[in-house]
N, C-alpha and C positions, 0 to 999 in steps of 0.2 A: 749523262743522258746519251742515248744511242739512237738517233733518229733513223738510222739505216735499217733498224729491224722492222719497223712498221711505220712508213710514212703516211699510210692511209689510216687516219684516226677515226674513231667511231663518232657517229652522229648521236648525241645523247638526248633522248627524249624523256619526257616526265616519267613514263613507266619503267625505264631502265636506269635512271639517274642514281638510284641508291646502289645498284650493282657497280657502276663505274666510280662512285664515290668510295665504295669498298675497296675497289682496285687501287685507288690513289692512297689508301690507308694500308694496302697490302693485306686485305681481308677479302676472302672469297664469300660472297653473299648470295643467298637464294631466297625465293619466296616460299613461305609455307602457308597454305590456306588456313585461315582461322576457324573455318567451319569443319572441313573434313580431314585436315592435316596433310594433304598432299603437297609434297615438295616439288617445286617446278622450276625449270630453266628451259627456254629463256623466260624472262619476266613477262607477265601479261596483266591486263586489267582485270580479268576474271579467271577463276580456277577452271581448267579444262575438264575436271572431274565432276565438280558440283555446281559450276557456274556462279559461285559466291565472288562477291567483289571485295571481300575483307581478307587481308593477309598480313603476315608479319615478315620481316627480313631476318633470317638466321645465318649464322656463320658456319661454313664447312669446316671440318677437320682438315680437308685438303688431302685426303687419302682415298685411293681406289685402285682399279685394275684396268689395264688396257683391254678394251673390247675388240678393237680393230685398229690397224694402222697401215700407212703406206710410207715408203721411203722415196723421197724425191731426189733424183739425180740430175735434175735440170731446173733452173730457177724460172718459175712462171711469173715472177715479179722481180724487178731489179733489186729490191731491198733484200732478197734472200740469196743473191748471187754469191756472197761470201760464206754462206752456211752449208753449201752442198757437201755431202748429202744431208738432208734434214728430214725429220720424222714428223708427220701429222698423224694424230691418233684420236680415236674416240675413247675417252676415259669414263668408265662407269664409276661415279663417286659412291663412297660407302653410304651416303645419305640418300641415294637414288637417282638423282639426275645424271644423264649422259652429257659430256662436255667435249667439244671439239678443240684440240689444243696441240701444242708441239711438245715433243719429248726431247729433253735437252741434257747435256752433261754426260752423254755416253756415245759409244760408237753405235752407229745405226744397226749393225749386225748383231748387236746385243739385245735389241728389242724383240719382244715375243708377246703374243696374245696371252691374257690372263695374268700378266706380270703385275706385281704391285708397284704403285707409283706414289710419289709424294709431291705436294704443291711447291713450286718455287716461283719466283717473280723476275720478270725482265722489264726494266724501265725503258720506256719508248720516247716519251716527251713530256716536258713540263710537269714532272712528278706523277704522271700516269704510268703505271705498271701493268703489264699483261700477265695473267696467270698462265704458267707453263708448268710441265711436270717432269721430274726426273725419276729414274729407277730408285726404289726404296733402298736404303743402305742395308737392311737386313735380308733383302732378297737373296734367296738361294742358300742361306746359312742354316744350318740344322740346329 
């Protein structure tokens, strides 16, 4: 357990509980509307496309592309002080949703937009893991 990564744990409400349970199981889950098929994140009580209240939870493959990113050279929270520089990115998942996350396991200067990324997990406290992403192994190979 590494509580220095994220000491501010999420407040888990009814509508997002399945997402966080998935994180405990190292499964990235999203809602899919049972009526129109729209995949959404963050979780909500109704579909933003058709306003249906029926949905199912589906598991993401955990693959996508970096849409945008920023490299932090200063810790804006004490838990990140040992990680400078660190990368915060918007990842567009192959299933559709965009996800704000960290890019890990690489030098920050290696990160670029449109780069393929793969889901990884970082344990933060009491079995809770956060979804983060790393550069795909096959990135740049012909």
